[in-house]
C-alpha positions in Angstrom: 38.5 13.1 51.2 42.3 12.6 51.0 42.8 15.9 49.1 39.5 17.5 50.0 40.2 17.4 53.7 43.6 15.9 54.6 45.3 12.5 55.4 45.3 13.6 59.0 41.5 13.9 59.1 41.2 10.4 57.7 43.6 9.0 60.3 42.0 10.9 63.1 38.6 9.5 62.2 40.2 6.0 62.1 42.0 6.3 65.4 39.0 7.8 67.2 36.6 5.1 66.1 38.9 2.1 66.6 40.5 3.3 69.8 38.1 1.3 72.1 39.4 -1.9 70.3 43.1 -1.0 70.5 45.2 -3.3 72.7 48.4 -1.2 72.5 47.4 2.4 73.1 50.9 3.7 73.9 52.7 3.2 70.6 50.5 1.3 68.2 52.0 0.2 65.0 50.3 -0.6 61.7 49.5 -4.2 62.8 47.9 -2.9 66.1 45.8 -0.4 64.1 44.7 -3.0 61.6 43.7 -5.5 64.3 41.7 -2.8 66.1 40.0 -1.9 62.8 39.0 -5.5 62.2 37.6 -5.8 65.7 35.7 -2.5 65.2 34.1 -3.9 62.0 33.3 -7.3 63.7 31.6 -5.4 66.5 29.4 -3.2 64.4 29.1 -5.4 61.3 29.5 -9.0 62.3 28.4 -10.1 58.8 31.3 -8.3 57.1 34.4 -10.4 56.4 37.6 -8.7 57.6 40.3 -11.3 56.8 43.5 -11.3 58.8 47.0 -9.9 58.7 48.2 -12.6 56.3 45.3 -12.1 53.8 46.1 -10.5 50.4 44.6 -7.1 49.7 43.7 -8.0 46.1 41.6 -11.1 45.5 40.3 -12.8 42.3 38.7 -15.8 43.9 35.2 -16.7 44.9 35.9 -16.6 48.7 33.4 -13.8 49.2 30.7 -15.2 47.0 28.3 -15.5 50.0 28.2 -11.8 50.8 27.5 -10.7 47.2 23.7 -11.0 47.3 23.4 -8.8 50.4 26.1 -6.5 49.3 24.5 -5.7 45.9 20.8 -6.1 46.9 21.2 -3.5 49.6 19.9 -0.1 48.5 22.9 1.5 50.3 25.4 0.0 47.9 27.5 2.7 46.1 27.7 1.0 42.7 28.9 3.3 40.0 26.7 3.3 37.0 28.5 5.6 34.5 27.2 7.3 31.4 26.7 5.8 28.0 30.4 6.3 27.0 31.3 3.5 29.3 28.7 1.1 27.8 30.1 1.8 24.3 33.7 1.1 25.3 35.3 -2.3 25.4 36.0 -3.6 28.9 39.5 -5.0 29.0 39.4 -6.7 32.4 36.6 -9.2 32.1 38.9 -12.0 33.4 39.0 -11.7 37.2 42.6 -12.7 37.6 43.8 -10.2 34.9 41.7 -7.5 36.5 43.1 -8.2 40.0 46.7 -8.3 38.7 46.2 -5.0 36.8 44.8 -3.3 39.9 47.6 -4.6 42.1 50.2 -3.3 39.6 48.5 0.1 39.4 48.4 0.2 43.2 52.2 -0.5 43.4 52.8 2.3 40.9 50.6 4.6 42.9 52.7 3.8 46.0 55.7 5.3 44.2 53.7 8.5 43.6 51.9 8.8 46.9 53.0 6.5 49.7 50.9 8.3 52.4 47.7 7.6 50.4 48.6 4.0 49.9 49.3 3.6 53.6 45.8 4.8 54.4 44.3 2.7 51.7 45.9 -0.5 53.1 44.6 0.6 56.6 41.0 1.3 55.7 40.5 -1.3 52.9 40.6 -5.0 53.9 39.8 -6.5 50.5 39.6 -5.4 46.8 37.6 -8.2 45.2 37.7 -8.8 41.5 34.8 -11.2 41.4 34.7 -13.9 38.7 30.9 -13.5 38.6 29.5 -11.1 36.0 28.1 -8.3 38.1 27.5 -4.9 36.3 28.3 -1.7 38.2 32.0 -1.1 37.5 33.1 -0.7 41.1 31.2 -0.6 44.4 31.3 -0.1 48.1 28.6 -0.4 50.8 28.6 1.3 54.2 27.1 -1.9 55.6 30.2 -3.8 54.5 33.0 -1.5 55.7 36.4 -2.1 54.2 35.2 -4.1 51.2 35.6 -2.9 47.6 34.3 -4.8 44.5 35.8 -4.2 41.1 33.6 -5.7 38.4 34.3 -7.1 35.0 33.2 -3.9 33.2 35.7 -1.4 34.7 37.6 0.6 32.0 40.9 2.3 32.3 44.6 2.3 31.7 46.9 1.9 34.7 46.3 5.6 35.3 42.5 5.1 35.2 42.7 2.1 37.6 44.4 4.4 40.1 41.4 6.8 39.8 39.0 3.9 40.5 40.8 2.9 43.6 40.9 6.5 44.9 37.2 6.8 44.0 36.2 3.7 46.2 38.6 4.7 48.9 36.9 8.1 49.2 33.6 6.4 49.8 35.2 4.1 52.4 36.8 7.1 54.2 33.5 9.0 54.1 31.6 6.1 55.7 34.0 6.4 58.7 33.7 10.2 58.7 29.9 10.0 58.8 29.9 7.4 61.5 32.0 9.8 63.6 30.3 13.1 62.8 26.8 12.2 61.4 25.8 14.0 58.2 22.0 14.1 58.5 19.4 15.1 61.1 16.7 12.7 59.8 17.8 9.6 57.9 14.3 8.6 57.0 14.0 11.6 54.7 16.8 10.2 52.6 14.7 7.3 51.5 11.8 9.4 50.1 12.1 9.4 46.3 10.6 12.9 46.0 13.9 14.2 47.4 16.2 12.3 45.0 18.9 14.3 43.1 20.8 13.7 39.9 24.2 12.3 40.8 27.4 14.0 39.7 29.2 11.2 37.7 26.4 8.8 36.7 23.6 11.3 36.0 21.2 8.9 37.7 18.6 10.2 40.2 19.8 9.0 43.6 19.0 9.6 47.3 20.5 12.8 48.8 23.3 10.9 50.7 24.5 9.2 47.5 24.3 12.5 45.7 26.5 14.1 48.4 28.9 11.2 48.1 29.0 11.6 44.3 29.8 15.3 44.6 32.6 14.7 47.1 34.1 11.8 45.1 33.9 13.9 41.9 35.7 16.7 43.6 38.3 14.3 44.9 38.9 12.9 41.4 39.3 16.5 40.1 41.9 17.2 42.8 43.7 13.9 42.1 44.0 14.9 38.5 45.1 18.4 39.4 47.8 17.3 41.9 49.0 13.9 40.6 47.6 12.2 37.6 46.8 14.9 35.1 43.6 15.4 33.1 42.8 12.7 30.5 41.2 13.8 27.2 39.3 10.5 26.8 37.5 8.1 29.0 40.0 6.6 31.6 38.6 5.4 34.8 36.2 8.3 34.7 35.0 10.6 31.9 37.1 13.6 30.9 37.3 16.4 33.4 35.1 18.8 31.6 32.3 16.3 31.6 32.7 15.5 35.3 32.8 19.2 36.3 29.6 20.0 34.4 27.7 17.2 36.1 29.2 17.8 39.5 28.4 21.5 39.4 24.8 20.6 38.4 24.5 18.2 41.3 26.1 20.7 43.7 23.7 23.4 42.7 20.7 21.1 43.2 21.9 20.1 46.6 22.4 23.7 47.6 19.0 24.7 46.3 17.1 21.7 47.7 14.5 22.9 50.2 15.2 20.3 52.9 19.0 20.6 52.8 19.3 23.5 55.3 17.7 21.5 58.1 18.6 18.0 56.9 22.4 18.5 56.7 24.4 18.7 59.9 27.3 21.2 60.1 29.7 18.5 58.9 27.7 17.8 55.8 27.4 21.6 55.1 31.2 21.9 55.5 31.9 19.2 53.0 29.5 20.7 50.5 31.0 24.1 50.9 34.5 22.8 50.4 33.5 21.2 47.1 31.9 24.5 46.1 35.1 26.4 46.9 37.4 23.9 45.0 35.5 23.2 41.8 36.1 25.8 39.1 33.1 27.5 37.7 31.6 26.3 34.4 
């Protein structure tokens, strides 16, 4: 989303959606914007914790234990089930505090590389939770819990790989806002019908069309992140090597393009995003 479209697009979505909740509309600063965002979430999702301006971005405690059952039980959760390579590898961040500190350190390093991205991350994300509870799924977001990211005990990656994981979950978070503003589908009930499921780009699991579209966009974003900033790893680091991601993403993209209900199910915005992915991803 950040590289696929632009930082301006993300900020424009944010300002458009939160403007009704903005007290200072003349020259709002970051504090004003963040306050409006919290009020926006509280209005649309009163069950979602938003914290306050003094709350730390990265957390390793059990403060949000109460939301976990609903967060992960909801079928909308975008939990990343990766391929078997992940399950064979040792997870180095099983301790929640170690995980949270490693993520915070990686984020500070990313700030030195791309301050604009990190500004948007801090704007759209209210909490990155390294839960002490053993919950499989690597990392997760949920459109019904805007601004919350969970990083689980089985995430794998060097500092570079942790940066990828944060960009991955930020992309989902930014897409949730883009979809709220533009709408991606003409009939949301069709998304729930299993006969329309498509193989996802990164995990290879068969998922609803909306999650397959997200997977394709996130994979494209990771490819662009590697091209522009982090380089291409030769081994598993946050995500599989680029060649493996591209093969799965191209397959998912082709299945989306050839799916018989896509021409009428997708709105112009969804078609635009899919076309951008197609134009950016190199052919196999």
